[in-house]
C-alpha positions in Angstrom: -42.7 -69.5 -3.5 -42.1 -66.8 -6.0 -42.7 -62.9 -5.2 -45.0 -60.5 -6.7 -44.1 -56.8 -7.2 -46.7 -54.3 -6.0 -46.9 -51.2 -7.7 -46.2 -48.4 -5.4 -49.5 -46.5 -4.8 -49.1 -43.1 -4.8 -51.3 -40.6 -2.1 -53.9 -39.6 -4.4 -54.2 -39.4 -8.1 -57.4 -37.7 -9.3 -56.9 -38.1 -13.3 -56.0 -41.9 -12.5 -59.3 -42.0 -10.6 -61.0 -40.0 -13.3 -59.8 -42.4 -16.0 -61.2 -45.6 -14.5 -64.8 -43.7 -13.8 -64.8 -42.7 -17.4 -63.8 -45.9 -18.8 -66.4 -47.5 -16.9 -68.8 -45.0 -18.1 -67.8 -45.8 -21.7 -68.6 -49.7 -21.2 -71.9 -48.7 -19.8 -72.7 -46.3 -22.7 -72.0 -48.9 -25.3 -74.5 -51.3 -23.7 -77.7 -48.9 -23.5 -76.8 -46.2 -26.3 -77.5 -48.6 -29.1 -81.2 -49.7 -27.9 -82.8 -46.4 -29.4 -81.4 -46.9 -32.6 -83.0 -50.1 -33.4 -86.1 -48.7 -35.3 -84.0 -46.9 -37.2 -81.6 -49.4 -38.0 -84.8 -51.5 -39.2 -86.2 -49.0 -41.4 -83.0 -48.2 -43.0 -81.9 -52.0 -43.8 -85.4 -53.1 -44.3 -85.0 -56.0 -41.9 -87.1 -57.3 -39.2 -86.6 -56.2 -35.4 -85.4 -59.9 -34.8 -82.4 -59.5 -36.8 -82.0 -55.7 -35.5 -81.6 -56.9 -32.0 -78.5 -58.6 -32.5 -76.8 -55.1 -32.7 -77.5 -55.4 -28.9 -77.4 -59.1 -28.1 -73.9 -59.4 -30.0 -72.2 -56.5 -27.7 -73.8 -58.3 -24.4 -73.0 -61.8 -25.7 -69.4 -60.5 -26.3 -68.9 -58.5 -23.1 -70.2 -61.8 -21.2 -68.1 -64.2 -22.7 -64.7 -62.4 -23.0 -64.8 -60.7 -19.4 -62.9 -63.7 -17.6 -60.5 -63.9 -20.1 -59.9 -60.2 -20.0 -59.5 -60.0 -16.6 -56.7 -63.1 -16.7 -54.9 -61.1 -19.6 -54.6 -58.1 -17.5 -53.0 -60.4 -14.6 -50.8 -61.6 -17.5 -49.7 -58.1 -19.2 -50.4 -56.0 -16.3 -54.0 -54.5 -15.7 -53.1 -51.0 -16.9 -51.7 -52.1 -20.4 -55.1 -54.5 -20.4 -57.3 -51.5 -19.8 -55.5 -49.5 -22.6 -55.8 -52.2 -25.1 -59.6 -52.3 -24.2 -59.9 -48.7 -24.6 -58.1 -49.1 -28.1 -60.4 -51.9 -29.2 -63.6 -50.2 -27.9 -62.6 -47.0 -29.7 -61.6 -48.7 -33.1 -64.7 -50.9 -33.1 -66.9 -47.9 -32.4 -65.6 -46.2 -35.5 -66.1 -49.7 -37.5 -69.7 -49.4 -36.2 -70.0 -45.9 -37.5 -68.8 -46.5 -40.8 -70.5 -50.1 -41.3 -71.9 -50.4 -44.9 -74.4 -52.9 -43.8 -76.3 -54.5 -40.7 -74.0 -58.0 -40.6 -71.0 -55.5 -40.6 -72.6 -53.2 -37.9 -73.1 -56.5 -36.0 -69.4 -57.9 -36.3 -68.3 -54.5 -35.0 -70.5 -54.5 -32.2 -69.1 -57.9 -31.2 -65.7 -56.5 -31.1 -66.8 -53.6 -29.3 -68.2 -56.1 -26.8 -64.7 -57.6 -26.2 -63.5 -54.2 -25.7 -66.0 -53.5 -23.4 -65.2 -56.7 -21.4 -61.6 -55.1 -20.8 -63.2 -51.7 -19.6 -65.6 -53.8 -17.1 -62.8 -55.9 -15.8 -59.7 -53.9 -15.3 -61.3 -50.7 -13.9 -62.4 -52.8 -10.8 -59.0 -54.5 -10.3 -57.1 -51.2 -11.0 -58.2 -49.8 -7.9 -55.8 -51.4 -5.5 -53.4 -49.9 -7.7 -54.0 -46.1 -7.2 -55.8 -46.1 -3.9 -55.0 -47.8 -0.5 -57.0 -50.6 0.7 -59.1 -48.6 3.5 -60.5 -46.5 0.3 -61.5 -49.1 -2.0 -65.2 -48.9 -1.3 -65.6 -45.5 -2.2 -63.9 -46.2 -5.5 -66.2 -49.1 -6.1 -69.2 -46.9 -5.4 -68.1 -44.4 -8.1 -67.3 -46.9 -10.6 -71.1 -48.3 -9.9 -72.4 -44.7 -10.2 -70.6 -44.0 -13.3 -72.0 -47.2 -14.5 -75.5 -46.3 -13.7 -75.5 -42.8 -15.3 -74.1 -44.7 -18.6 -77.1 -47.1 -18.5 -79.6 -43.9 -17.8 -77.6 -41.4 -20.2 -77.4 -44.0 -23.0 -81.0 -43.7 -24.5 -81.4 -40.0 -24.3 -78.2 -39.2 -25.8 -78.7 -41.9 -28.7 -82.3 -40.3 -29.4 -80.8 -36.9 -29.3 -78.1 -37.8 -31.6 -80.2 -39.6 -34.4 -82.8 -36.6 -33.9 -79.9 -34.5 -35.1 -78.2 -36.6 -37.7 -78.6 -40.5 -38.0 -77.9 -43.9 -36.5 -74.2 -43.8 -37.5 -73.6 -40.5 -35.0 -74.6 -42.8 -32.1 -71.7 -45.1 -32.4 -69.3 -42.3 -33.9 -69.7 -40.1 -30.5 -68.1 -42.9 -28.9 -65.0 -42.4 -31.1 -63.5 -39.2 -29.7 -64.4 -40.3 -26.2 -63.0 -43.3 -26.3 -59.6 -41.5 -27.8 -59.9 -39.3 -24.6 -60.2 -41.4 -21.9 -57.0 -43.4 -23.9 -54.8 -40.7 -23.6 -56.0 -39.7 -20.3 -55.3 -43.2 -19.2 -51.9 -43.4 -20.6 -51.0 -40.4 -18.9 -52.3 -40.7 -15.5 -52.7 -44.5 -14.6 -49.3 -45.2 -12.8 -47.1 -47.6 -14.7 -46.8 -51.2 -13.1 -43.3 -52.7 -12.0 -42.7 -56.1 -13.9 -43.5 -59.3 -12.0 -41.4 -61.7 -10.5 -42.4 -64.6 -13.1 -44.4 -64.3 -16.6 -47.7 -65.8 -15.9 -49.2 -67.7 -18.6 -52.4 -67.5 -20.4 -54.8 -70.2 -21.3 -56.2 -69.4 -24.9 -58.1 -73.1 -25.0 -59.7 -72.4 -21.7 -60.7 -69.1 -22.8 -62.3 -70.5 -26.0 -64.1 -73.2 -24.0 -65.2 -70.8 -21.5 -66.7 -68.7 -23.9 -68.2 -71.5 -26.0 -70.1 -72.6 -22.8 -71.2 -69.1 -22.1 -72.6 -68.4 -25.1 -74.4 -71.6 -25.3 -76.2 -70.7 -22.0 -76.8 -66.9 -23.4 -78.6 -68.4 -26.3 -80.4 -71.0 -24.1 -81.9 -68.1 -22.1 -82.9 -65.9 -24.9 -86.4 -66.1 -26.1 -88.9 -68.8 -25.2 -88.3 -72.6 -24.7 -88.2 -75.2 -27.1 -85.7 -78.5 -28.2 -83.1 -76.0 -29.6 -83.1 -74.2 -26.3 -82.8 -77.4 -24.2 -79.8 -78.8 -26.3 -78.2 -75.5 -26.0 -78.8 -75.4 -22.0 -77.7 -79.3 -22.0 -74.4 -78.1 -24.0 -73.7 -75.2 -21.5 -73.8 -77.5 -18.9 -71.5 -80.1 -20.6 -69.1 -77.4 -21.5 -68.9 -76.0 -17.9 -68.0 -79.5 -16.6 -65.4 -79.8 -19.4 -63.9 -76.8 -18.5 -63.5 -77.4 -14.9 -61.8 -80.6 -15.9 -59.5 -79.0 -18.1 -58.5 -76.0 -15.9 -57.5 -78.7 -13.4 -54.8 -80.1 -15.8 -53.4 -77.4 -17.5 -50.1 -75.3 -16.1 -51.5 -71.8 -16.2 -55.3 -71.9 -16.1 -57.7 -69.2 -16.8 -59.4 -69.7 -13.5 -57.2 -71.3 -11.1 -59.5 -74.4 -9.7 -58.2 -73.4 -6.0 -59.8 -70.1 -6.7 -63.4 -71.5 -7.2 -62.9 -73.9 -4.6 -62.4 -70.7 -2.3 -65.6 -70.8 -0.3 -65.8 -67.1 0.6 -65.2 -66.1 -3.4 -67.7 -68.7 -4.4 -69.9 -67.0 -1.8 -69.6 -63.5 -3.1 -70.0 -64.8 -7.0 -73.2 -66.7 -6.0 -74.8 -63.6 -4.0 -73.8 -61.2 -7.0 -75.8 -63.7 -9.6 -79.0 -63.9 -7.0 -78.8 -59.9 -6.6 -78.3 -59.1 -10.3 -81.5 -61.9 -11.2 -83.5 -59.5 -8.6 -82.3 -56.4 -10.6 -83.2 -57.9 -13.8 -86.9 -58.6 -12.4 -87.3 -54.5 -12.5 -86.5 -54.3 -16.1 -88.8 -57.4 -17.2 -91.6 -57.1 -15.2 -91.9 -53.5 -14.6 -93.0 -52.5 -18.1 -96.0 -54.9 -18.2 -97.0 -53.8 -14.4 -96.9 -50.2 -15.2 -98.7 -50.1 -18.7 -101.1 -53.0 -18.2 -101.4 -52.9 -14.5 -101.4 -49.3 -13.8 -102.5 -48.0 -17.3 -99.4 -45.6 -17.8 -98.4 -44.4 -21.4 -94.8 -45.3 -22.8 -93.5 -42.1 -22.0 -94.7 -42.1 -18.4 -93.5 -46.1 -18.1 -90.0 -44.9 -19.2 -89.9 -42.1 -16.6 -90.9 -44.4 -14.0 -88.6 -47.1 -15.0 -85.5 -44.1 -15.3 -86.1 -44.1 -11.4 -84.0 -47.3 -10.9 -81.2 -45.9 -12.7 -81.4 -42.2 -11.2 -81.2 -43.6 -7.6 -78.3 -46.0 -8.3 -76.4 -42.9 -9.8 -77.0 -41.0 -6.6 -76.5 -44.0 -4.1 -73.2 -45.2 -5.5 -70.6 -43.0 -4.1 -72.3 -43.1 -0.6 -72.5 -46.7 -0.6 -68.8 -46.6 -1.0 -68.2 -44.0 1.8 -70.5 -46.1 3.7 -68.6 -49.2 3.1 -65.1 -47.9 3.9 -66.4 -46.2 7.1 -68.4 -49.4 8.3 -66.8 -52.2 7.0 -67.7 -54.0 3.8 -69.0 -57.0 6.0 -71.6 -55.2 7.7 -72.5 -52.8 4.8 -73.0 -56.7 2.6 -75.4 -57.5 5.1 -77.2 -54.2 5.5 -77.6 -53.7 1.6 -78.5 -57.8 1.2 -81.5 -56.7 4.2 -82.6 -53.6 2.1 -82.6 -55.5 -0.9 -84.9 -58.2 0.5 -87.2 -55.1 1.9 -87.1 -53.6 -1.7 -88.0 -56.9 -3.6 -91.2 -57.4 -1.3 -92.2 -53.8 -1.3 -92.4 -54.2 -5.2 -94.5 -57.2 -4.5 -97.0 -55.5 -2.4 -97.1 -51.6 -2.8 -98.0 -51.1 -6.4 -101.1 -53.0 -5.6 -101.8 -50.7 -2.7 -100.4 -47.1 -3.5 -100.4 -47.5 -7.7 -97.0 -45.6 -9.1 -96.0 -44.0 -6.1 -95.8 -47.2 -4.3 -93.9 -48.7 -7.5 -91.6 -45.6 -7.3 -91.1 -46.2 -3.4 -90.2 -49.7 -3.6 -87.6 -49.0 -6.3 -86.1 -46.2 -3.9 -85.7 -48.8 -1.2 -84.4 -51.6 -3.7 -81.8 -49.4 -5.8 -79.6 -48.3 -2.8 -79.7 -51.4 -1.3 -78.3 -53.1 -4.5 -75.2 -50.4 -4.9 -74.6 -51.2 -1.3 -74.5 -54.6 -1.7 -72.5 -54.0 -4.8 -69.8 -51.8 -3.3 -69.3 -54.1 -0.4 -69.2 -57.4 -2.2 -66.4 -55.7 -5.1 -64.7 -54.3 -2.2 -64.5 -57.5 0.1 -63.3 -59.6 -3.1 -60.6 -57.1 -4.1 -59.3 -56.8 -1.0 -58.8 -60.6 -0.6 -57.6 -61.4 -3.9 -54.1 -61.4 -4.8 -52.5 -59.1 -6.8 -51.8 -61.4 -9.5 -55.4 -62.5 -9.6 -57.2 -59.3 -9.1 -58.0 -59.3 -12.9 -59.5 -62.7 -13.2 -61.4 -62.1 -10.0 -62.7 -59.2 -11.3 -63.6 -60.7 -14.4 -65.5 -63.3 -12.2 -67.6 -61.0 -10.5 -68.5 -59.6 -13.8 -69.1 -62.8 -15.2 -71.5 -63.8 -12.1 -73.2 -60.5 -12.6 -73.9 -61.2 -16.4 -75.1 -64.6 -15.8 -77.6 -63.2 -13.2 -79.1 -60.5 -15.4 -79.6 -63.3 -18.4 -80.7 -65.8 -16.0 -83.2 -63.1 -14.6 -84.4 -62.2 -18.2 -85.6 -65.5 -18.8 -86.6 -67.0 -15.6 -88.4 -63.6 -14.2 -90.5 -63.4 -17.4 -91.4 -67.1 -17.3 -92.5 -66.8 -13.1 -94.4 -63.5 -14.2 -96.3 -65.2 -17.4 -97.4 -68.2 -15.6 -98.9 -66.6 -12.4 -100.5 -64.1 -15.3 -102.3 -67.3 -17.0 -102.9 -66.0 -20.3 -100.6 -65.7 -23.4 -101.7 -62.8 -24.7 -100.4 -60.1 -22.0 -102.7 -57.2 -23.6 -105.6 -59.0 -22.7 -104.9 -60.0 -19.3 -106.9 -59.0 -16.3 -105.5 -56.0 -14.2 -105.8 -58.7 -11.0 -103.9 -61.4 -13.0 -101.1 -59.0 -13.8 -100.9 -57.9 -9.9 -100.8 -61.5 -9.2 -97.9 -61.9 -12.0 -96.1 -59.0 -9.7 -96.4 -60.6 -6.2 -95.4 -64.0 -7.3 -92.3 -62.7 -9.3 -91.2 -59.8 -6.7 -92.0 -62.7 -4.0 -89.5 -65.0 -5.6 -87.1 -62.2 -6.2 -87.3 -61.6 -2.2 -86.7 -65.2 -2.0 -83.4 -65.0 -4.1 -82.4 -61.8 -1.7 -82.9 -63.8 1.3 -80.8 -66.7 0.0 -78.3 -64.1 -0.6 -78.5 -63.0 2.9 -78.0 -66.2 4.1 -74.8 -66.8 2.4 -73.5 -63.6 3.3 -73.7 -64.6 6.9 -72.2 -67.7 6.3 -69.3 -66.0 4.1 -68.5 -63.8 7.4 -67.6 -66.9 9.2 -65.6 -68.4 6.2 -63.6 -65.2 5.9 -62.9 -64.2 9.4 -59.5 -63.4 10.1 -58.3 -64.1 6.2 -56.1 -61.3 4.6 -56.0 -62.9 1.3 -57.7 -65.7 -1.2 -55.2 -68.7 -0.2 -55.6 -70.0 -4.1 -51.4 -70.7 -4.4 -52.7 -74.5 -4.5 
């Protein structure tokens, strides 16, 4: 048995907490700030919107593909060092985006920026245990959830203002000084980690294989269906099988097989994926219901949809405090129960109360999601070994991304099948609400399945103090 040295945790380091919160904010801004620039990019480069969309898709795909490897690399070289590397990559890539001479160069820089964001998303969560005692993990997770929601909500308005005052390059260049300042803050305030008892290994071939597998799955879930999509889905399944077999044979696997065999962690990852699928339904189905079913203008649709991120930003920190006070398991169950109620409310209330019903349902659903997120992340991080917190955090981020990707395709398909017409603009109002009821009825079923998993997870993890993944 080897001995892992644990970093000394100071009583309270506001600068360290701020560096993690701002790093999460930066990664979330990277996702949302570019969306508003797409029409301007299409005009500037005289290309169709299908090509310009890769400015957003390239970032998201790189983030999804790289997040587990980023977490594992943080376990190997130190979580603080890994976060600093991620901040440097993100900042330099943001400069590359702002100076890009053409669309292809911009997309390439966005891919690199997404790789940097993978470090930010994975290692901010894993670093919480280095700067706070275990009993305060929940409030830190709640704060990170709040910053993620703020970044998602702030991005479009911030990007729109920058384009109005300058041009599309400013959308990316504004991230350069932000990234530089957060890098300096993290360098100064995050605690330096002591060397580990032995050098851990990194699995580059496993990282490549997992990345290709996730890329195939993401591309298979993007857009409609056809022979190419089915082939990509088959390749993704095949890649997952090969990846698991390879990981069982290498000396320093990217994801230790015993980690995935742990029933409690596996349940947390599946729950995370299911709940993320539910939340994606609000972004995929919501605009059609609000515009075609309830007759709102584009401006009003945007304002109503902004209710979700706004409520998420307000409820993240309270969710973390509740998790610390009443325990992660109790709050996990409460959050999932509230998510079930919120999904069913979205299925029913808009058809009864109109816009007020839709907003009321979001106000129920979103805090439930934040409570689940804070509790689930807290449970996983508190149970993970110190030398595997990075990869555990990467797996949490990965399961969330897979849920969002799946939800975008699956919920959109369910909604379209229920509406029953190809041209949504010509669909009767009644058919739109049929699609709403079926989509969020299925979403409520996913949330209930997650609740059942949570009940089982509690029995599995009862009495445990850490994930037994040494085998």
